[in-house]
N, C-alpha and C positions, 0 to 999 in steps of 0.2 A: 481545524476550527469550523465546525459544521454550522455555526451561526454567522460566518463571514458573509458579507453582503453579496459576494459573487459566487458563493457556494451553497447558501441555504436552500435555494430552490431545488438543488440537485442532491441534497443530503438525504440519504436513505434512512429508513427505520426498520427495525425488526417487527414484522407484522404480527408475530405471535406474542409480543410482550406489551403489557399495559404499563404506561409510564407512572412511576412514583408510588406504586401500591405495595412495594416491599415483598413482592411474590415472584417466584420464578414461573411465570405463566406458561411458557412453552416447554418447561421441563428439561432445558438443556444444561442446567447446572449453574446458570448465571442469573442473578436477580436484577430485574429492571435494565437489562442490556438493550435498551431501546435504540441507541446509536452505535452499539457495538460493545466491546469489552477491552479494558486495559489489563493485559496479563502481567505487566510489570508492576503496576500498583495494586492488582487484584481487586479492581472495582469498576464501576460502570462510567467513571469519569474519563472519557477517552480524550478530552481536550483539557490540558493542564496548564496552559499559559503560553507565553511567547517562546518558550523553549521548544514548543511543538511546531516549529516553522517548517521543518522538512516535509512532514506529512501534509501540511496545509499547502505548501508550494506544489508538491506532486499532485494533490487533489485538484488544484486550479489548472494544471497542465492537462489533466484527464478531463475534468468536467466543469471548468469555469463557465458560468452561464453566458451564452452568446446573445448578441442583439439587444442587450439591456442598457447600453450606453455607459457601462461601468467597467473599469479595470481591464480584464482580459477575457478572451474566449478560449475555452478548452477545446480539445480534439472532438469531444462528444458533448453537444449542447444539452441534450436530454438524456441523463444517465442518473442512476442512484448509487451513491457512494456510502459504504458502511466501513466502520473502523474495527480493526483488530490490532491493538497496539501492544508490542512486547519490548520496545526499546524505550529506556528512560534516560535520565541524566547520567547514569552510570553505565550505560550500555544495556545489554540484555543477555538472555541465556538461550541456548538452542532448545532446551526443554520448553520454554515459553513460546518459541517460534513454532514448535510442533503443535502446541495448544492453539495458537493463532490460526494456523493452516486448517487444523481440524475443526475449528469453530465455524469457518465458512462451509466446509464440507458437510457438517451436520445441519447447518441452515438449509443447504441445498437439498439434503435428504428429506427435510421437513417440508419442502415445497417452495422455498424462497428461490427466486430465479437468479442465482449467483452464476455469472458468466465467467468471470476471471478475477484473479487476485493480482494486485500490483506489489512487487517485492523489490523495491529499490534499496536493498540492504545487502550486506555481505559480511563474511568473517567466519573464522573457525574452519576446521578441516571437514572432511567427509563425515557425515552422520547418517547411519542407517535409519535411525528413528525419524530424521527429517525426510529422508528419501521415501520412507514408508508413508509418511503423512502426505507428501506430494503425490505419491501413487494413489492414495485413497481419494485425493482431490481429482486425479485423472479419472478414476473409476466412476466418480460422480459427475463427470463432464465439466470440470472447472479448469480453465487455462491458468497456468502459473507463469506470469510475466516477470522475468528477473533481469536486474541490471547486470551487465557483463562485468562491471567493476571500474574503479577509478585509478588504478595503479599503472596503467599504460603497458601492461604485460600481455603475453600471448597465452590465452586460456587453453590452447591446444597442448602446450608444453608445461604450463603451471596452472593446474586446475583451480578454479575459484568457485566457491559455493555461496549461494545455492544455484547460480546460473549453470554450473557444470553438471548438475544431476541429470542422469540419463533416463528421463521419463518423457513419454511422448507429449505431455501437456506443457513442458517447460519451453518457453520462448526466451532466449537470451538476447538482450538488446544492447548494442554498443551506442555510444554517444557520437553524433556528428555535429558539425558546425553549420552555420547558415549557408555556406557554400557547398555543403555536401561532403566535405572532407572529414576524416576521422578526427575527433577531438583529441588534443595532445595527451590528455589524461586517460582517455578511454582504453579499457582492455578490449581485446579483439581475438579472433580465432576462426580460421577458415572452416573448421569442422565443428566448433563448439559454440560459436556465436551466430545467431540466425539472421539478424538484421540490424540496421542502424536507424536511429531516430534523433531528431533535434535534441541536444542535451547540453548545449554550451550557450551561456548568455541568455538564459530563459527568464522572461518576465512573468511573474505569476503571483498568486495570492499568498499573503503571509499575515500572521497576527502581529500587531505593533502596540506599544505602550503609548497612551495619551494621558498624561497625569497619572492617576491611580487606575485608570480603566484600560482594558485591552480592546482595541478596535480593529476594524478591517483595514489592511494595508496591502501594498504591492511591492 
């Protein structure tokens, strides 16, 4: 929800695109992708309602505006966040995940300063196509931050993707509690999980219904 009161100032835009003119200005194959692209819906409407609570919550954790007397403060108070959405109400496909990863890589190649992608998703087995896309991101200098997973298992013995892909730009992150302990649900792995970060009981931004309207919530 890039219009959320605690995210709007840090919502990024694609500088090569002119909003609302119905033209693919930057020639990347996507028309009016000002705020990013929805690969599940195949349109530029990257926010589709209260069901998009997970991405909005993660966005607040990363970049909720700090010092504004509202809601939450993210890890980075001045950051620009763009969307590449490939999960919808019915889940998503690996093919669209590949498109989403490549979307950011292509923006970077065109000169947009994409530093990292957040990938707090998982599912499906090993995919060479997805690994190839992650490798292309690595070659463009983009970090791929991946959730270790929420099944409580050891990723060293039971690989979980995308966090288990062996590309130098992949940083696999476990969830820890406020006391620094491993969260009960978090996957882990001495060799395959790189670090832990707070991931339990996190207060952050979400879209909420108020009558017929969707408003900023927490």
